[in-house]
Structures are given as structure tokens and as C-alpha cells.
N, C-alpha and C positions, 0 to 999 in steps of 0.2 A: 751604561747606556744599553737600552734594549733596542734591538733592530728587528724589524719584521715588516711584512706586507699588510697594510691596513685594508686594502681593497684592490681589486683588479677587474678589468672589464675588457672584453674584445672591442676593437675599434671597427665600427661598421665601415664598409667600403665607400659609403657616401659621405664620410666626414674625415676628420683627422685626429691625431693624438691630443692636441691642445683642447679641442671641443669636448672630447671624451673625458679628459682630465678635469675640465670644468664641471662636468656632470658628476663625477666621482667626488669632487670636493663638497658638493651639495649634500652628500650622503654620510660624511664623516665629521666629527667635531675636530676642528683644527685651530680653534681660537687660542691665541697665545703661543702658537707654534711658528716655526720658521719652515716655509715650504721652499724647496730648492728644485731646480730643474735646468736642463741645458737650454741652448739657444732656441730650440724649437718651441719652447714654452714661453718665450718672451713676446707675448701678444697681449694687446690691451684687454680683450674680453677676459682672458684668464687671470691677468694681474688684478683687474677690478674685482673679479670674483673673490680672490684671495684677500685683498684688502677689506672688502665689504664684510667678510666673515670674521674680521678681527685678527687676521694673521699678518705676517710680514712675508715678503718673498725675496729670494735671491736667485736671479737667473743670469745667464751669460748673454752678453750683447756682442754680436759679431759685426764685422764690416759689411755684411749684406743688409744691415739696417742702418745706413749712414746717418740719417737724421736722429735716430734714437741714440746711436753711439755718440754723436756730437753733443747731444743734450746731456747725456750722463757725464761725459768727459768734462763738460763746462762746470759741473757741480763739484768735481774733484780736481782741484788745482795741484800742480806739482809740489807745492809747499807741504802738502800732507804726507808726502812720501820721503822716508829717510834717505832714499837715493838722491833726491834733489835738495835736501835740507842743507843750508849753508852752516858750517860750524860756527860756534860762538867765538867771539874775539879772543885770541890767545890760545885757542884750542887747536892742536895739530891732529889731523886725521890721517 
């Protein structure tokens, strides 16, 4: 794995990091890549920019976005987690 900085840009005082990140994404080829970010980047405009460019995104959703958190949680039922999976008949856990 190669790690490095593809681009960086100062954030103007009239905007925020997510809007600046959307601008940067327009300047680099990210098709077929996974873009990650913390909860600050979990905003519709930025996510749409990533998806429209052919990428996937992985962002953290926190409790300060309750509607989004509930929508995401509804797509991931407890049955997908080994922690909640019931053992098969006759198997002791």
C-alpha cells in the first residue's frame, strides 16, 4: 500500500472543510477508490460528489445526525453481526 497526500488546500474562513473537500475531489481522479472521512464529512453535497465521480465513500455517522443515523441503522439489522447471531441447532457457544 502506498500512502501519501494527493492534494491539500487551505480552508477559506468563509466556508468549511467539507465544501473545500468537495472542491479538491473535483481536481483528482478518484474513480474506483474508497474515500473515507470522519463525521464532519458526512454531508449530502460531499457524498453526492463522491458517488457522482464513480467512487464509494465510508464516513462515520454520529448521534448528532439522528435521522441519518436511524436510516443507516435500519439498513443494518442485528442479524448481520456475529455478536447477535443465534448459534445453529446443536452448537454450543
